[in-house]
N, C-alpha and C positions, 0 to 999 in steps of 0.2 A: 073793356074792349075785346071783341071776338076776332079770332083769326082762324078761319076754317072750322068754326064751331068750338074752338078752344079758348078759354078765357085766359087773360094775362095773370101771372102770379100776383101782380100788384092789386088786381081786383079782389082776389081772395083775401089778401092782407087787409085791405081797407074794409072789406065786409066784416071780417071777424073782429078787428079792432073796434069797429062801430058797435057790433053786437055785445062785446064784452063791456063796453062803456055803458050801454043802455041797461044791461043786466046788473051792473055794479058788482060783478062777481069778485073783484079784487079789493073791495072795501071791507076792511076787517073791524067789526064791532065786538065788544066783550061778549064772550059766550062761555059760561062756566062749564058747559057740557063737553068742551073740547080742550085738549092741551094747547097752550099758546106757544107761538114761535115768532121771534122778531129777527128780521134780516135787513141789513143795510150794507151797501157797497161803498167803498171809499169815494168821497165826493170829488167831482171834477172841478178844476179851477175854471172860473168863468172869465177868462181873458181871451177866449177864442172859441171857434166852433168845435163841436164834438167830432172825433175822427174814428177811424177803424179800430184803433186800440181801445177806445172807450166801448165800442160795440162788443169787442171780444170780452172785456172785463165784465161788463154789465150782463151779457148773455149768460155767463156762468152763474151770477147771482140770481138771475131770473129763473134759470133752470132748477136751481136748488129750492127756490121759493115754491115753484110749481110741484116739485117732488114732495116737499113737506106737506103741501095741501092734499096731495094724493094719499098721503099716509094718515090723513085725518086731523092734521094740525090746523088751528086757527092762526093763519100766517099774516103778520103785519109787515108789509114791505113798502116803506115810504121812500120818496126820492129826495136827495139832498144835493145842494150846490155849494161849492167852496168859494166864498166871497172874500175871504181874508188872504193875507200873504203878499209878498213882494212881487209875485208873478202878475197879480192884478194891478197893483200900484205902479209897477214898473212900466206897464203899457202906457198909462197916463203920463208918467214922468218923461218918458222918451218922446212922447208927442209934444209935451210942453217945451222940451228942449229943441224942437224942430228936427227930430231925427227922421230923415227922409225915408229910410228903410222901413220903419214901422208904419209910416203913412202909406207907403206903397203896399205893404202887406195887408193892412186893414182894407184898402180899396180893392186890390187886385186878387187877393187870396180869400179874405173873409167876406168880401162882397158888401162892405159897409158903405152906405150912400155917402158921397163926399160932403153933403150938407150937414151930416151928423158929426163929422170929425171934430168940430170945435167942442162938442159936448163930451167927447172921449177923453178930454183932459181931466174929467171928474171920474175917479175910479168907481164911485157908486153907480154912475150912469153906465159905465162899461159892464159891470156885473149884471145890472138889470137888463141891458140890451141883449147880452149873450144868453142870459137865462131864458128870456122870452123866445129867442131863436132856437135854442137847444131843446126847450120843452117840446117844440113841434117835432123835432127829430126823435126824441125819446118816445113820444106818443105814437109816432108812425112805426116805431120798432115793435110796438105791441107788448112792451114789458108789463108784467102783472103788478102794477104799482097802485097803491092807494093814494091818489093825488090829494086827498083831503089832508094828508099828513105831511105834505111837502114842506121842507124847511131849508134854511141856508144859514151859514155862519155869520158872525159879526153881531153887534148889539142892535143892528137894524131888525133883527128877529128877537124880540125881548124874551120870548119863552125859551128858545134854544140857548140864548145867552145865559139865562138863569140856570138852565140845566147844566151847562158847563161849569158855572160857578159852584153849583151844588156838588158836582163830581169832585172838584179840587178840594173843596172844604171837607167833604166826607173822607177823601183819601188822606188829607192832612190830619184830620182828627183821629184816624185809625193808624197813623204813623207810617203811611206808605209814601208820603210826599214830604220832603224836607228841603229847606233852603240851603244851597251849597254852591260850589264852584266846579266847573269842568270846562275843558277846552271846547271852543266852537269855531266854526268858520264865521268871521265877523265882517260886516259891511261898514266901513268907516263913514260912508255917506249917510246911510240910513240909521247908523248907530244901533244896530240890532244884529242878532244872529241870523244867518242866512242859510237856508237849505238848498239841496240840489235844484228843486223846481223853482226856487226864487231867483236863480242866477241865469243871466243871458248866456254865459259860457262858464265852463268849469265844472260840469257834472262829474260826480265821483271824487271830487276833491275833499279831503278830510284834514283836520288839524294835524300838524306835525310838531313833535316836541323835540326841541334841541337843548343841549346843555351849554350854558355860557361859561367859557373858561376865561378867567380874568387875569390879564397880564399887567402887573404893576408898572405904571408909567408916571413918574413924578407923584402928584397927589391924586391921580386918577387911574383908571384901568382900561386897557384896550380889551374890549369884550368880544371874544371869538366864539361864534356859534358852531357847534359840532354835533354829529351823531355818534362820534367815536372818541369820547373823552379819555379812554384808556391809552390812546396813542400819545398823550402828552409827554411821555417819557422819551419819545423819539423826535421831539420838536427841534428844529434847527433855526427857524426864523418865523416872522409874521409877514403875511402878505396884505397889502391894502391897494386899492385902485388909485393910481396917480392922477386920474382925470376927473375925480369927483371929490367934492368937499365932504368933510365929516362933521359930526356934531359932538359937543361935550354936553352930556345930559346927566342930571342928577336923578338917580333911580333908587327910591327907598333909602335915601341918605348917602348913597355911594355915587361917585362920579364915573360915568362910563364914556368911552370914546367909541362911537359907532357911526355908520353911514347915516345921512340925513333921513333916508327912507326907514331905516331900522329904528331911529329915534321916534318917528311917528308911530311905528308899529308897537313899540314899547309903551308909548303913551296911551295906547288903547288897552293895555293890559295891567299896567302898574302906575304907581304914583310917580310920575315923571315930570321933571322941569327941564326944558332945553335951555342951556346957559349961553352957548355961543357956537359959532362955526369954527372949524379948524381946517386950514388948508393942508393938503396931503404933504406938501414939501416941508411943513413944520414937524412931520413925523418920520418921513423917510430918512434912513441912515442913522436914526437914533436907536436906543436899546430899551427893551422892556423886560421885566423879570417874570419868568414862567413860574406858575404855582407848583407846589409840591417839590419841585426839584431845585428851586432857587437859582436857576440859570438865567443869565442875561442873553437875550436873543435879538438880532437886528430886525428892524422894520423895513421891509423892502417893497418895491413897486411891482405890480403884476396886473396886466390887462385882463387876466382870466378871472379876477375877482369881480363878481356882480354885486354892485352896491344895493340892489333891490332884493338880493337873496340873503337870508340870514341876517347877519349884522354888518356885512360888508367888510368884515375883518376875518381873516383865515389864518390859523396857525399851520405851519408847513411841516410835513413829515415825509420827506422825499423817499425814504426807504420803503414806505408802505402805501404811498398815495401817488399814482401815476401823474396826476395833474401837477402835484407839487414838484416832482422831479423834472417834468417838462418845463415848469416855470423857472427852475434854476438854470436849465439848459438855455432857455430863451433869454434870460437876463445876462448870462455870461457872454452871449454872442451879440448883445445890444450895446455896442461901444458908445453910442451917443447917450444912452440913458445912464450908463456907468459913469461917464464923464460929468453929466449934468448933476448927478447927486453924489459924486465922489465915492462910488461903491465898489470899485474894482477889487481892492484888497479884502473887503468884507465878504464879497461873493465868492472869491477864490477859496476862502477858509471854510465854506459850507461843505460838510461831508455828511452823507446819510448815516443815521444811527439805527442799528437793527434792534428791534424789540420783540418781534414775532417770528418764530420759526415755522415755515410752511413746507410740507413734503413736496419735493420736486423743484424747489427753489433754493438758492443760496441765502446769504444774509440779507440781501436787498431785493425782495420780490418785485417791487414797483420798478426799480431800475432795470431789472432783467426783462420785464414785460414790455417796457417802453422801447428798449433796445431791440428786442425780438421783433416788434412790429415796425421798427425803423422810423419811429416818431422823432421828429426834429424840432417841432414847434409846440407852443402851448395852446395852439388853436386847431390842432389836428383832430378831426372828428373821431378818430380811432381811440382817443383817450377815454372816451366813454366806455368802449368795449373793454379796454385794459383795466379800467377802474372796477367794472362789474366782475371781471375775472379775479382780480386780486382780492377785492373785498369779500367775495363769496368763498374763495379758498381760505382766507384768513379766518373768516367767521366759522366755517365748518371744520377746518382741519388745523388751524393755527394754534401754536403754544407760545404763550408769553414767557 
């Protein structure tokens, strides 16, 4: 297109892309007279159109390939597509489940013809569809690719699949790959590890390791998950949520009492057999024995306990944990709950136990911080701020 004698940049792009193709200048054949160089850029998931981020990433790879050619290297730059992973399978699964948001996205954003949506329940079709669409985009970008060497993941490409097998076998034979265990983010539906790009939400999430502190209760243990096992010496009581049922589960030969959700999570990690449900009222007001110190501590109700977080069992250290001290305050003022479970005398006896000295605070840092902020309930959002302050101070400056 001409405008006052000036051609559109698109015309120049199309002209040179066509010339490069006709001249086959990016096709790399073996040439013993030149040093060889191979370049490949991380493959894009084929569960949607390419976007600006892909353009940025691949332009860098292309510039490097061209630079090496200018230096006299015989450069092989193939193009690759990522057909594996839950990102692709997830698109099909969501469509199968009738997820209206994915249906709208495919039609309104990706421009998928409505008559093809039924085929999108097959992940193989999804990858092939987007590969065909995205190849046009890559071609128009003018990347210096040898399209004869195009490949994609999965065993649908037998040569690439065998190449990956060869890699693992070679690395294993050389002692660089071993079979072992390590924590992963796990999908209980897919029964597989799941990476950032595989998840609809939750990018940046990584495994968290907790210590289970076991409190003896009859022939079982109340299993409290904690990041600070050293605070066991300051325990005054155990918190459980009075509005949720718990489970008695056999874990590697031991009986644990945890929330129902925690029992399911443990079942994904260990040899776990769920024996029966336990109503919270069968636990509240009773006593369990703390490890190491052999002290009997009461089991008390607290709405602040999230049954979906950790094990749904929390041991309370009100001298050093603002949430725990706020929980004690809340329970002491809840006459109805005290009467219901007969806890008045038990709760009155709870006194903070100091185990960590912190510069600038007295014996009970959490108590002081809660009172300084004027916190009166265990739902006050400022408890998060108080917790960060105390935990940071104790971690960096505290002396046990």
